[in-house]
C-alpha positions in Angstrom: 8.6 2.0 0.7 8.5 -1.7 0.3 6.4 -4.6 -0.8 6.7 -8.3 0.0 5.2 -11.7 0.5 4.9 -13.4 3.9 4.1 -17.0 4.6 4.6 -18.1 8.2 3.3 -21.5 9.0 1.5 -22.2 12.2 4.2 -24.2 14.0 7.2 -22.6 12.4 8.6 -21.5 15.8 8.0 -22.4 19.4 8.5 -18.8 20.7 8.7 -16.4 17.7 10.7 -13.2 18.0 10.2 -11.8 14.5 8.8 -8.3 14.3 6.2 -8.5 11.6 2.6 -7.3 11.0 1.3 -10.9 10.8 1.7 -13.8 13.1 2.1 -17.5 12.5 -0.6 -19.2 10.3 -1.0 -16.5 7.7 0.2 -15.9 4.1 -0.2 -12.9 1.8 1.2 -9.6 0.6 2.4 -6.8 2.7 3.2 -3.2 1.7 4.6 -0.4 3.9 6.6 2.7 4.2 8.8 4.4 6.7 9.3 8.2 7.0 11.4 10.4 9.2 9.3 13.6 9.7 11.9 15.2 12.1 15.2 14.3 13.7 14.9 11.2 16.0 11.3 10.4 14.9 10.4 7.4 12.7 6.9 6.9 11.4 6.0 3.5 9.9 2.8 2.3 8.2 2.1 -1.2 6.9 -0.9 -3.1 5.4 -1.3 -6.9 5.0 -3.8 -8.6 2.8 -3.9 -12.4 2.7 -5.5 -15.5 4.3 -5.1 -18.0 7.1 -3.1 -21.0 5.9 -5.3 -23.6 7.7 -8.9 -22.4 7.2 -8.4 -20.3 4.0 -10.3 -17.4 5.6 -9.5 -13.9 4.3 -7.4 -11.7 6.6 -6.3 -8.1 6.4 -4.4 -5.9 9.0 -3.4 -2.3 9.2 -0.4 -1.2 11.4 0.9 2.3 12.2 3.8 3.1 14.5 5.7 6.2 15.6 9.1 5.7 17.3 10.9 8.5 19.3 14.6 8.1 19.8 16.4 9.8 22.7 
């Protein structure tokens, strides 16, 4: 489990390669957890709640992912 704060400005990178729940132009809090339900399987869940940096409009995103390793 983890919690953090993200603030990525709009023109922070020309071609971003970061793997994050939010893109450029947002700021706010993110919480998430990773769990291994069985061997070679990783489940991840994340939630972001914040706002756009330019307009100040509220933003929230939910992300879930399951990875299988062979």
